[in-house]
N, C-alpha and C positions, 0 to 999 in steps of 0.2 A: 540352695533352694530356700525360698522364703515361705513363711508360715501362711496358711490360707487365711483369707480375710473373713471376718465373721459376717453373718448375714445382717442386713440393715435392720435397725430397731423398728418395731411396728409403729405406725403413725398413731397419734393420739385420736384421730378420727375413727379408726377401726376398733379401738378398745372402749370408746365412749358409749354410754347407753343412749338409746334413741331419745330425741327431745320429746316434749309432751305432745305436740301435734302429731308427730310420727307414731308415737305409742298409741294415741287415740285412733289413728287411721288403721294401725295394725289390729287393734281390738275390734274395730268395725268390720274389717275384712274377715277376721276369724269368725266373728258372730254370723256374718252373712254366709260364709262357707258352711258353718254348722247348720244353719237353717235350710240351706239348699240340700245338704246331705240328708237331713231329717225328712224333707219333703220327698226326695227320691226314694228313700227307704220305705216310707209310708206307701208310696205309689206301687212299688214292687210288691210289698207285703199284701196290699189290697188286691192286686192282680192275682197273686198266688192263691188267696182265699177264694176269689171268684172262680178261678180255674178248678180248685178242689171241689167246690160246691157243684159246679157244672158236671164234673167227672162223676161225683157221687150220685147225682140225680139223673144221669143220662138214661138209665133204664126206665125211669118214670116218664121222661119226656118223649121217648120214641115209642111208647106204647107196648113195650115188650114184657 
């Protein structure tokens, strides 16, 4: 029986840090995602506030 062969060494490409253009692109993508998430969160929050105000004032609106 022969000894098992070791797994291949990782290539230098996978352990290298991203180049400057790639890093800038990743930063832009992360910033864009953050802005989109913030916008969605603000929209949901605003809708919740409007719904709460409508619910709280419903007796005043319907004349009861």
